[in-house]
C-alpha angles and dihedrals in degrees: 000000000000091000091050114078138175095252091053092048091046090050091051091050092051091052092049096043094099090058099034096118094049090046091049091052091048093051092045089052090052090052090051091051091047091048089054090056093045091049091055090047091051094046105044105017134240098288095059096029092114106019099054095057122102119245092248093055091109091057091049090052092048090052092049091050091053091047095048090046092052093048091047089051094049092048091048094239093150091059092066115102109233095211089063097043114146143141092308092057090046091056091051092051092048091053093048093049092047093051096044093043093050094047092046094050091047092053093047093049094046089051087054093231092166094173090076110081114238090223089060091052090049097045099040096081091052091051089047091053092049092048095047092047093048093051092053096044090046091052092048092050091050091046094052093041093053091043089052090054093053121108094241092062098035086080088065104056101141138194114200119216106208122038096202131117092286091054093050092050090046093053092050089057103041094048086071089053094060100263120144109214106201099184151319133261119203136158094221106110091208092063096052114121091003128123117236118190086349092302122112124240101233101189147296128320090260089061093064098108093047095045094044092053093045094053101036093244116188101182135033119206121199109208104181106112093152098034124121120272093251092051094051093046091048091051091049093049094048092046093048091053092063095063090228127129107273122206131176140198120250115283123251090262092051091050090053088053091057106267116143122241095237093056095105118198139181121267110277126207091252088061088058092055092064092204122165115242115273113254113216137186092250095177092050092048091048091051091049098048106026111108093003129126106238127191125195122194114207086025094163096057126095095264096033094052093048090050087056091052094048095044091049090061090067097057106248118189092239139349119216114204111205111186139153097209114077094201093048091049093048093048093049094046091052092051096046093046090055096046101035104026092159094063117083115231130205114201115204126178106205148134122236089219087066102085095178093055092047091051092049095049095044093049093047101044098029102213115201097199126030127194110197106206100146109118147128104244110163103114103203092042092054090049092057105080092302101100094113091050090051092049094049095045102037101035107020090040090053090051092049093049092045093047093048089048093052092048090050094050096244111179100218133015118190122192117206104221134173142234087243088074088072111093088338121217096179139051095249092055092044093051090049090050088052088050089055088052089052088055091049090050094049091049090059097051098083097250120153089234118097109225121199141154133217119208125198142151134245120331121212116250096009119138109280093021119137091231098075089044092052090050092052093047092049092048089051092052097258162220102203112213121216119177098221136000093232100043114126133187139185112239135196131167118254093244091050093051093046093050092051092047089054090048091052092049091057099046100030127114126212119279095020128128114208123207121206120224100245095183120225121345115256125221106234093216090055090051090050092050092049093050091049094048095045091051087064097257133114129228087250090059096042110023126198117238124196111221101180132253115304124230111292094006122138127212088229137010129230129211095197132036116241093252095047126105126206133212127197125248134202087268110069093212092056127073131176119236116215105210122203097205107101092134092056090046091054094053098038096091100054088040091052096047091049100047096041089063103032095045096048105127093003125130123280089245091062091050091050091049090053091049091050089052090059101032110045093188093057107116109187120187090216 
């Protein structure tokens, strides 16, 4: 066996491919002849195996060989590929043996060849079927064994963490893709030392390093899509400690969206968060959005586009996409048209700083709910001589959109805010805090529109997020750059954030600022280490380099100002912030109209000074 290898067998098969059907018929005929001898041995015993046969037995066997060969040929048995033999091939063989055996026995009996025992004639087709099936199954086992020993598949020796239903379905799929699953690891004591789907359970999750080293494992697969948060996080931590390439099955949410269980993927940052799925009031959201005309500003951005996807699930009458970037608008429209063909889309290229265009669009298309996601949000970029642009887009743009919404009789207006608006230390955060004040001001003007804001932290994978940067740096071989060893951030996936924004829009009341439950803060350096280890690298191969805090960057983010109070809502992941800033809200409009004109083209220092005049808690480093 050691001298025989998959490449040599594969080469032999290629050389014989032209004559495969003839060779198959020849081998099947040999099995039929052998089955005839075994049938005699079984019927009359070893002592009389030769002596009790009639002289014409050889002619009978030759006639049966010709008959079986003809029936096999007519039923296309030789066209079957032995390495793929299964139940379908077994049924074809059973039919062929039954037909040939019946015809052969009938001819022998009609010819009154009494020297041939009737029991031999009756049993011979069964022995033929057993022999033919065994040769094919034996060949398939040899084929897969040698293929599993080849160098091309040796790089896919997997250990599966989680021997539940998902794991069993996974193994059935990836075996066909060339994977060699060596064993299971599972913390259920009842499964220890058992065999599941023919694969042994080799220990508990904590044994992963020992078992992986013992069996030359190259890949670890985590198959716990419905497991508890603590279980999934434990499995990730243990797998990361081995230094092997770690893969996982799609999450429960991905499976609901149509992904297949055997579509393995790398560990994503959201897997590292270990957050439980967000529970929403689906019936209430559907009632609030179904049949409504919904407009999203900044529709092509990371948050805006996900809002479009989430909103489309609830059957709105129409979705209006308001976006400044032509390419982003086109890409989003193509995606939504393919996924939600039944929902009409209106594609508008526009700038929220253009009040006249907003008024025209809102009056014409009459949106009932507006999600205002258009914003400049990259902190260092806004610090670098772009303070006036941030003020005009984030704050003045919010006022324009809110004013146009109020004049058009929009029912609800939702501002997408940020945790950086709390005790801001940078221009971006200060301009978003000023935008929240605009919403508070508009809520107190007696309009029929309900104005509200939703504040949350970083979203994974959004433009400007550290996650895409880390992925690029790891793919390039490092180093991975982190600004400070103690820096922490709140993280949430884009779909999670979008779903909670939609929930807040349905239950919110005018003048309220909602805060999303972002879970526990994450140390960025820990996130970087996890991403490096789970990609199959060590910190020696891809080091982490600390580059220092960037302009306007905090060590940690806050979701509530120190003087704020929060109240619970019907949704556990949403809380209401009570803001003590009515005086600032009353003066924000005249302040905004004045500075947006007088500071156009002025220095960043002048813009920061104006922001500090409105927002007392703004602490700029400039």
